[in-house]
MDTraj code that builds the backbone (N, CA, C; nanometers):
import mdtraj as md
import numpy as np

residues = "MET ALA ILE ARG LEU SER GLN ILE LEU ARG GLN SER SER LEU PHE PHE ALA ASN LYS ALA THR SER SER SER SER VAL GLY VAL PRO LYS GLY TYR ILE VAL VAL TYR VAL GLY GLU PHE GLU LYS LYS ARG PHE VAL VAL PRO ILE SER PHE LEU SER GLN PRO SER PHE GLN GLU LEU LEU ARG LYS ALA GLU GLU GLU PHE GLY TYR ASN TYR PRO MET GLY GLY LEU THR ILE PRO CYS ARG GLU ASP ILE PHE ILE ASP LEU THR SER ARG LEU ASN".split()
xyz = np.array([
    [3.6094, -1.6586, -7.6834],
    [3.5688, -1.5232, -7.7064],
    [3.5480, -1.5238, -7.8513],
    [3.4149, -1.5014, -7.8968],
    [3.3944, -1.4892, -8.0170],
    [3.3951, -1.3259, -8.0292],
    [3.4286, -1.2767, -8.1778],
    [3.4607, -1.1523, -8.1900],
    [3.3097, -1.1180, -8.2626],
    [3.2383, -1.0248, -8.2224],
    [3.1312, -0.9894, -8.2553],
    [3.0998, -0.8765, -8.3323],
    [3.1054, -0.9564, -8.5065],
    [3.1032, -0.8031, -8.5880],
    [3.0431, -0.7244, -8.6135],
    [2.8859, -0.7645, -8.5560],
    [2.8035, -0.6113, -8.5191],
    [2.8459, -0.4817, -8.4301],
    [2.9435, -0.5707, -8.3306],
    [2.9801, -0.5030, -8.2109],
    [3.1137, -0.3937, -8.2689],
    [3.1943, -0.4903, -8.3656],
    [3.3169, -0.3582, -8.4625],
    [3.2344, -0.3044, -8.5252],
    [3.1116, -0.3081, -8.5858],
    [3.0882, -0.2447, -8.6971],
    [3.0118, -0.1205, -8.6220],
    [2.9681, -0.1646, -8.5319],
    [2.9004, -0.0757, -8.4393],
    [2.9843, 0.0675, -8.3998],
    [3.0740, 0.0046, -8.3297],
    [3.1717, 0.0969, -8.2781],
    [3.2555, 0.1643, -8.3522],
    [3.2809, 0.1239, -8.4667],
    [3.3374, 0.1795, -8.5932],
    [3.2672, 0.2651, -8.6427],
    [3.1297, 0.2674, -8.6395],
    [3.0724, 0.3939, -8.7275],
    [3.0327, 0.5040, -8.6598],
    [2.9962, 0.4494, -8.4993],
    [2.9939, 0.5445, -8.4155],
    [3.1357, 0.6628, -8.4025],
    [3.2454, 0.5908, -8.3723],
    [3.3362, 0.6632, -8.4083],
    [3.3754, 0.7588, -8.4997],
    [3.3520, 0.6846, -8.6435],
    [3.3491, 0.7873, -8.7407],
    [3.2253, 0.9373, -8.7780],
    [3.1090, 0.8147, -8.7380],
    [3.0149, 0.9761, -8.6806],
    [3.0820, 1.0932, -8.6246],
    [3.1330, 1.0346, -8.4713],
    [3.1766, 1.1498, -8.4379],
    [3.2586, 1.2176, -8.4868],
    [3.3630, 1.1654, -8.5874],
    [3.4817, 1.2213, -8.5981],
    [3.4821, 1.2455, -8.7460],
    [3.3912, 1.2539, -8.8302],
    [3.3642, 1.2716, -8.9755],
    [3.4589, 1.3579, -9.0531],
    [3.5093, 1.4537, -8.9995],
    [3.6012, 1.5269, -9.0405],
    [3.7427, 1.4997, -9.0228],
    [3.7730, 1.3770, -8.9223],
    [3.9449, 1.3585, -8.9055],
    [3.9742, 1.2983, -9.0182],
    [4.1491, 1.2881, -9.0157],
    [4.1823, 1.1978, -9.1188],
    [4.1754, 1.0847, -9.1346],
    [4.1011, 1.0133, -9.0114],
    [4.1242, 0.8675, -9.0262],
    [3.9690, 0.8255, -9.0945],
    [3.8809, 0.9115, -9.1236],
    [3.7754, 0.8883, -9.2372],
    [3.7552, 0.9574, -9.3735],
    [3.8494, 1.0659, -9.3610],
    [3.8526, 1.1235, -9.4989],
    [3.8884, 1.0252, -9.6173],
    [3.8460, 1.0235, -9.7076],
    [3.8826, 0.9779, -9.8265],
    [3.8271, 0.7957, -9.7743],
    [3.7435, 0.7566, -9.7372],
    [3.7128, 0.6123, -9.7336],
    [3.5779, 0.6086, -9.7772],
    [3.5875, 0.5159, -9.9196],
    [3.4744, 0.4950, -10.0025],
    [3.3515, 0.3936, -9.8766],
    [3.2679, 0.3911, -9.9303],
    [3.1318, 0.3581, -9.8508],
    [3.1496, 0.1599, -9.8865],
    [3.1414, 0.0965, -9.8003],
    [3.1996, -0.0096, -9.8118],
    [3.3113, -0.0621, -9.7399],
    [3.3699, 0.0321, -9.6728],
    [3.5309, -0.0175, -9.6622],
    [3.5348, 0.0369, -9.5306],
    [3.6157, 0.0243, -9.4650],
    [3.6907, 0.0656, -9.3253],
    [3.8000, 0.1016, -9.2679],
    [3.8869, 0.1695, -9.2326],
    [3.9886, 0.1977, -9.2010],
    [4.0444, 0.1055, -9.1185],
    [4.1721, 0.0550, -9.1159],
    [4.2374, -0.0496, -8.9992],
    [4.3847, 0.0197, -8.9910],
    [4.4782, 0.0237, -8.8684],
    [4.5936, 0.0094, -8.8430],
    [4.6567, -0.0611, -8.8285],
    [4.7760, -0.1078, -8.8676],
    [4.8177, -0.2317, -8.8700],
    [4.9866, -0.2030, -8.8587],
    [5.0009, -0.2985, -8.7237],
    [5.1557, -0.2978, -8.7190],
    [5.1892, -0.3250, -8.5651],
    [5.3114, -0.3876, -8.5598],
    [5.3432, -0.3952, -8.4020],
    [5.4100, -0.2962, -8.3361],
    [5.4336, -0.1995, -8.4211],
    [5.5083, -0.0790, -8.3118],
    [5.4569, 0.0583, -8.3764],
    [5.5197, 0.0677, -8.5199],
    [5.4398, 0.1675, -8.5825],
    [5.3424, 0.1411, -8.6785],
    [5.1966, 0.1911, -8.6647],
    [5.0895, 0.1930, -8.6961],
    [5.0675, 0.2210, -8.8721],
    [5.0535, 0.1605, -8.9527],
    [5.0519, 0.2249, -9.1080],
    [4.8487, 0.2320, -9.1493],
    [4.8142, 0.2958, -9.1938],
    [4.6707, 0.3177, -9.2105],
    [4.6440, 0.2125, -9.3459],
    [4.5546, 0.1306, -9.3399],
    [4.5195, 0.0542, -9.4683],
    [4.3143, 0.0983, -9.5187],
    [4.3002, 0.0898, -9.5706],
    [4.1814, 0.1113, -9.6262],
    [4.1000, -0.0374, -9.6982],
    [4.0210, -0.1113, -9.6270],
    [3.9959, -0.2705, -9.6607],
    [3.8488, -0.2731, -9.6752],
    [3.7869, -0.3507, -9.7840],
    [3.6569, -0.3894, -9.7759],
    [3.5856, -0.3945, -9.6356],
    [3.4953, -0.3859, -9.6200],
    [3.4138, -0.4243, -9.4569],
    [3.4139, -0.5639, -9.4968],
    [3.3887, -0.6490, -9.6135],
    [3.3770, -0.7704, -9.6155],
    [3.4539, -0.8611, -9.5714],
    [3.5979, -0.8333, -9.5467],
    [3.6899, -0.8618, -9.5155],
    [3.6657, -0.9174, -9.3218],
    [3.5968, -0.8586, -9.2788],
    [3.5161, -0.8830, -9.1597],
    [3.5036, -1.0237, -9.1493],
    [3.3967, -1.0361, -9.2379],
    [3.3742, -1.1986, -9.2057],
    [3.4614, -1.2885, -9.2666],
    [3.5554, -1.2758, -9.2951],
    [3.6574, -1.3597, -9.3453],
    [3.7328, -1.4600, -9.1854],
    [3.7103, -1.5650, -9.2429],
    [3.7999, -1.6749, -9.0896],
    [3.9235, -1.5966, -9.0831],
    [3.9946, -1.5884, -9.1801],
    [4.1459, -1.5541, -9.1769],
    [4.1899, -1.3984, -9.1207],
    [4.0876, -1.2805, -9.1524],
    [4.0879, -1.1615, -9.1364],
    [4.0308, -1.1807, -8.9642],
    [3.9249, -1.2558, -8.9231],
    [3.8733, -1.2595, -8.7842],
    [3.9623, -1.3313, -8.6748],
    [4.0748, -1.4102, -8.7168],
    [4.1917, -1.4255, -8.6301],
    [4.2381, -1.3114, -8.6111],
    [4.2747, -1.1981, -8.6810],
    [4.3341, -1.1038, -8.6612],
    [4.2316, -1.0246, -8.5837],
    [4.1594, -1.0228, -8.5828],
    [4.0368, -0.9513, -8.4934],
    [4.0341, -1.0000, -8.3772],
    [4.0874, -1.1334, -8.3405],
    [4.1155, -1.2003, -8.2040],
    [4.2146, -1.1069, -8.1532],
    [4.2842, -1.1098, -8.2290],
    [4.4144, -1.0634, -8.1547],
    [4.4319, -0.9055, -8.1175],
    [4.3519, -0.8245, -8.2047],
    [4.2972, -0.6960, -8.1346],
    [4.2522, -0.7036, -8.0285],
    [4.1031, -0.7876, -8.0390],
    [4.0335, -0.8121, -7.9001],
    [4.1066, -0.8112, -7.8243],
    [4.2066, -0.9001, -7.7992],
    [4.2774, -0.9428, -7.6363],
    [4.3845, -0.8253, -7.6505],
    [4.4077, -0.7531, -7.7142],
    [4.5139, -0.6738, -7.7026],
    [4.4363, -0.5220, -7.6634],
    [4.3209, -0.4964, -7.7243],
    [4.2898, -0.3380, -7.7082],
    [4.1792, -0.3822, -7.6608],
    [4.0938, -0.4664, -7.6625],
    [3.9553, -0.4722, -7.6239],
    [3.9093, -0.4197, -7.7393],
    [3.7808, -0.3370, -7.7143],
    [3.7164, -0.2567, -7.8399],
    [3.7506, -0.1068, -7.8253],
    [3.8590, -0.0724, -7.7216],
    [3.9351, 0.0653, -7.7536],
    [4.0184, 0.0790, -7.7690],
    [4.0655, 0.1179, -7.9307],
    [4.1120, 0.1281, -8.0434],
    [4.2152, 0.2382, -7.9962],
    [4.3499, 0.2623, -7.9954],
    [4.4172, 0.3671, -7.9326],
    [4.4600, 0.4171, -8.0907],
    [4.4198, 0.4176, -8.1711],
    [4.4407, 0.5035, -8.3480],
    [4.3573, 0.5396, -8.3365],
    [4.2246, 0.5423, -8.2615],
    [4.0893, 0.5846, -8.3371],
    [4.0069, 0.5045, -8.4411],
    [4.0637, 0.3950, -8.4575],
    [4.0082, 0.3092, -8.5230],
    [4.0344, 0.1621, -8.5339],
    [3.9772, 0.1013, -8.5780],
    [4.0381, -0.0424, -8.6007],
    [4.1949, -0.0699, -8.5793],
    [4.2349, -0.1218, -8.4857],
    [4.4187, -0.1574, -8.4634],
    [4.4326, -0.2591, -8.4626],
    [4.5067, -0.3376, -8.5721],
    [4.5164, -0.4700, -8.5718],
    [4.7184, -0.5331, -8.4901],
    [4.7208, -0.5548, -8.4167],
    [4.8858, -0.5719, -8.3618],
    [4.9123, -0.6948, -8.4389],
    [4.9976, -0.6708, -8.5697],
    [5.0288, -0.7829, -8.6830],
    [5.1462, -0.6938, -8.7440],
    [5.2517, -0.7819, -8.8180],
    [5.3122, -0.7264, -8.8506],
    [5.2615, -0.7080, -9.0032],
    [5.3091, -0.5830, -9.0460],
    [5.2472, -0.5451, -9.1522],
    [5.2624, -0.6502, -9.2745],
    [5.3732, -0.7196, -9.2937],
    [5.3925, -0.8171, -9.4103],
    [5.2929, -0.9419, -9.4027],
    [5.2597, -0.9460, -9.2993],
    [5.1411, -1.0729, -9.2673],
    [5.0184, -1.0055, -9.3097],
    [5.0003, -0.8819, -9.2851],
    [4.8567, -0.8611, -9.3209],
    [4.8223, -0.8128, -9.4838],
    [4.9551, -0.7753, -9.5123],
    [4.9631, -0.7106, -9.6763],
    [4.9178, -0.8882, -9.7665],
    [5.0206, -0.9763, -9.6739],
    [4.9865, -1.1294, -9.7511],
    [4.8430, -1.1771, -9.7605],
    [4.7942, -1.1867, -9.6145],
    [4.6382, -1.2292, -9.5778],
    [4.5421, -1.1359, -9.6902],
    [4.5651, -0.9938, -9.7118],
    [4.4468, -0.8966, -9.7274],
    [4.4407, -0.9477, -9.9028],
    [4.5891, -0.9759, -9.9425],
    [4.6265, -1.0021, -10.0924],
    [4.5513, -1.1077, -10.1704],
    [4.5641, -1.2097, -10.0204],
    [4.4918, -1.3503, -10.0615],
    [4.3395, -1.3201, -10.0444],
    [4.2619, -1.2539, -10.0105],
    [4.1236, -1.2424, -9.9722],
    [4.0614, -1.1670, -10.0855],
    [4.1600, -1.0630, -10.1531],
    [4.1038, -0.9929, -10.2955],
    [4.0517, -1.1041, -10.3957],
])
top = md.Topology()
chain = top.add_chain()
for i, resn in enumerate(residues, 1):
    res = top.add_residue(resn, chain, resSeq=i)
    for name in ("N", "CA", "C"):
        top.add_atom(name, md.element.get_by_symbol(name[0]), res)
traj = md.Trajectory(xyz[None], top)
């Protein structure tokens, strides 16, 4: 089951276009995307869109696709992993 980067970006941009004044899109710089991370309680992170093409980040996206499909309950890209794992992974991508 391949993650389609263009589908993720399209879904995200459609969501943010429809909710331009929502708290999930406020303060997000161009070239970045909001992701919600956590197994139970979700925390908001703003990450560069370039992360979406990284193999280690794509593995997280596959987990998100398996759990949520392309319907994200938090209103943005939601990744079901522990926050410490996400922080470790993104710090290595920076």
